[in-house]
N, C-alpha and C positions, 0 to 999 in steps of 0.2 A: 407193763406198768407196775408201779410198785405195790406191794403186798398191803391192804388196809391195815391201819394200827390198830392193835386191838383196843378194845373200851378200856378206860383206865381203871386198875383195881386199888381200892383204899387199902395201903400197906400200912401195918401199924408202924409207927416211929422205932427210932433205935432204941430210946426209953422204953416204949411199951414192950419190946421182945422178952420173953422169957430170957433170963440168964444176961440182960442188959449191963447189969452191973459188974458182971465178971466174962470177959472173953479170953478164950485160951487159942494162942496162935503158938503151932510148934513147940509145945510142951511148956511156953511160958504163958504167965498170968500178966492180962493187961487190966489194970482196973481204969472204968470209964462210968462216970456219972453225970447227974445234971449239973454239977458244978463246972465239970471239964469242959460240958458244952458251952455253957454259959460264958466261961473265960475264953473259950476259942471266937464264940461269937462277937464278944466285946471286942478281942484284938482285930479281928477282921474288919469290924465297924470302926475301930481307930486307924488302920489304914487306908481304908476308904477315904475318912475325913481328912487325913493326911496329903491323899492324892488330889484332893478337889483344890481347883485352881484359885478359887475364891474372887471377890470382888478388886481385891487390890491388885492381883494379878491385871484384869482389863484394865483396870485405870492406867496402870504401867505401861501396859501395851499399847493403849489410847495413845499416852503423851508421847511414845517413840514412833510410832506410826504418823502421828500429827508432825513432829520434827523432823522425821525424814521428807514427808512430803512437801514441806513448806521449803526444805534446804534443796531438795531437787528441783522444785517448780518455781524457785526464786526468780530467775532471770524472767519468768512471764506473769509474776504476780502482780495486780495493779497497784497494790498496797503495800509492795516491798519495794522502797527507794535503790537508788544508786547509793551502795554502802561508801563512797568516799565522797558525795556530793556535801558541800559545805554551805551551811544555812545561818549567815552571819547574825538573824536575828533568834537563834537556836542556842547559842552558847550556854551550855551549863543547864539549860531547861529541863526543869524536872520532867516527872512523868506527868502522863495528861490529866488524871484526877487530883493534883496537886495544884496549891496557889501557885500562878504564873506558867501551870503547864498548859496544852493545847485546849484544855476544856474550861480552863480557868483564867482568862485574862493573858494568854499569851500574845508574845508581840510578833509571832513569824503566823502567817498563815496556813502554812504547811502542817499538816497533823504530825505529830511525832508522839507515837503513843506512849514511848518509855523514854521520851526526853532526848536531849542532845548531849554530846560529849564536849570535849574542850574546845575542837575544832566547830562545832555546831551542825556535826554528822548524826544523822538519826540512828539512833542506839537499837531500836527493833530491827532495822534493816540490818546493820551489822551484827546483831546476835544471829540472825537468820545466815547471814553470806559466813559468818565463823562456823555455823554449824557444819557447812558444805567441807570444809577443811579438816575438823575434828572427826565428823563421820568417816570421811573419806578415808583419812590416815587409819582410824580404829580399825575400819572393815578390811581394808586393804591388806594391814600389818598382820592382823589375826589370821586372815585367810592364807597368805601366805606361809606366816609361821605355823599354821596347822599342817600345810601341804606338807612343808620340808619336816619339823620336829613330829607331826603325826607318822609321816613314812617312817622314821626312825625310832620312834618309840614301839610302831606296829611291829616293825620286824626284830627288834631288840627283846620286846616282850613275850616273842612267839620262837625264835630260834635261841635265846638264852645264850650260856656258853660264853665263850672269852669277847666274842662279839659283843654281848650284852655289857659286859665288864668295861671294854675299850669305850664304848658308846656313852655308857652312864658316866665314866669318869671323865669323860670330855664336857659331858653337860654339866657334871658337877665344878669342872674347874670356870666355866662360865659364869653359874651361879655364884662362884666365891666372889668376884669381883661386885663391888657395889654399883648399880644399877647406873644412877646418876653420872659417876665418873666415867664409866664404860661408854655411855651415851656419848656425853662428851667428847671422848676420844675419838669414837667411830664418826660423829658429824665432822671433827676436824680434820680427821684422815680422809673421808669421802666427799667433804664439799669441794665446791667447784664453782668459780663465777659463773654467772649466767642467769637464766629469768627465774621467776618464781617456781614454774614447773619443775626447775632441775633442784630447787631446793627442797620442795616437795617431794620428790624421787627420794632424794636423800635422807631425808626424816623419816619416810614408809620403810626404807631400808634398814635405817639403823634400828629403828622399833622391831622389825621382823627379825632381826638377828638375836635382840633382847629377848624376845618372846618363846624364840626356838627351845630352850633347855626348857623351862617351865612346861611347854605344850609337849614335848616329848615325852616328860615324865609322866604326864597326866594321861597319854596316850598309852604308854607302857604299862602303867597300873591296870588300867581297865582291860588290855590285852592279856595280862596275867591273869585278870578275873574269869576270861573266857576260853582259853587256851586249853584247859585242863577238863572245858565241860564235856558232857556225854558226846553231844553233837559233833564236837570236833574230833573227839575219839572215834565216834562210829566213820567219820569221814575219812580218817588216817586208816582204818579198817580196810575200807573199802579201796583204798589206794589211790584217793585224789590226791592232787599235787599240793605242794607247800602253797602254790600262788594261787590255787583254786580255793585252799581254804581259807587264805587270809582275805581273799575278795569275797569270797561267796559266804563263809562262815561266821568270821570273827568282826570282818568290818562293819556289816550291818548292827550287830550289837554293840560296837566302839562308839558308833555316830551318836545316838541317842546323849551319852555322857560329854561326847564333845561338843554338840551343840550347846548344852546347859553350860559347860565352863567356857565356851567361846565367848558368848555373851559377857561374862564377868571377866575375860581376857580384854574384850572391847573396852569397858569401863576402864581398866588399868592403862590401856593404850592412850585413851583419851587423856587421862591426867598426864601420864608421861608427855606427851607432846604438848598439853599445855603447861606444863613445868619448864620444856625447853623452850617455848615461845615466850614465856616469862623472862628467861634469861636471854632473850634476843637471838637464839638459834635456830629458831624454827622460820618459818614464812615471815618476812619482815615486812614493817610498816610501809604503804599505807594498806595493806591486804587484811582485811579482818579475819582474826581468830580470836576464839576465847582467851587465850593466853595472852594475846598484845592487849587486848582490851582491858582486862583486869592489870596489866602493866602498866596502860596508859591511864587508868583511872586511880591509881595509887596514890598519885599526886593530886589529887582533889578529894580526897575523902573526906575532909573536914568540911568542904563546901559543899560539895555534889557528891555524896557517897554513891548514888545510884548508877553512876557511871563503872565503877568497879563490882557494886553489888549485884546489878542486874545480870552481867554474864555469869558470875559466880552463882547465882540461884539457877540459872538455866543449866550449868554444869553440874551441879549438884543433883538436881531433879532429873538430868538425864543417867548421870553414874548410879543414883539409888533406883531409877526404873530397870536400868540394864542388869544390876545386882540382884533385884526382886524378883524380875522374871526368870533369871538364870536359875534362882534357886529354887524357884516355884516348879522350873522344868526338871531340876534333878530331882524333885522330890516325886514329880508326877512319872518319870520316869522309872523311879525306885532306883537311883543311882547310889550305890553303895559306897562308903568311904572307905577307902583301901589305904594301905600305906604306899606312899609314892618313892 
């Protein structure tokens, strides 16, 4: 049995001990007083305050969770209609709470919470179905980008030398091309006539290729931070193999900053997919995507601005939430800003 712990003894605080104002260590003098202690305590409290997630984090997380659930469960939700079903009585119908909307004298018996578009299709349902495309492309492209770019950055930051120079030079060359022009070139080169699924794969692969250089640099920067730490040096001294050091020592410390940056990367990829959809290079109509909806609604901005503004607002809130959650996680895990 463990020995019983001794009764607590009231020890004088550091400031109450004799000579607390002057500590001597190895012949050197270190001044310590109450002011220094107060400053240190204030800094600690400030760091704790910065690491608190706050209500904004939970609001943004709730928005993302609800959006993901609606998008995933869209085929089975009774209030989500067929996104391509046409209601002739809901042409350019305003949102439900406005005059002429579903709650204020609408000619249509069907509820259109966010109104109808130029063809009478339900905007709410199309926004939800469009989220399936945007979220799938964003998450898939970033996941593949981190798998490939993360491996490149992890090995480059650990092994250094000529390998790092060659790899980073290749990443710099890819980053030197304008992203939109490079995306157009890749889409044209990889495009093949076929179903919407084939187009979706092409867009995902295109955005994966575009995301690899930036994600590789981010992973490399984080790897450089940890590759010279004491626990890595200790593992080398004990004879651990490079593979074990990378997987067991460095990778667990690199994952938190990767997660925080991945949310921001998803937001960037969603914007890129929306831009390609707006230009007609992504999944084509009548499949609902946020970019397609904005493109279709721009011709009716004067008469029915909500057709374009609703998907714009949903995209804006989603991007804002992803960026905010990613930034808060970066602070929570104390991810340092390093030179990429």
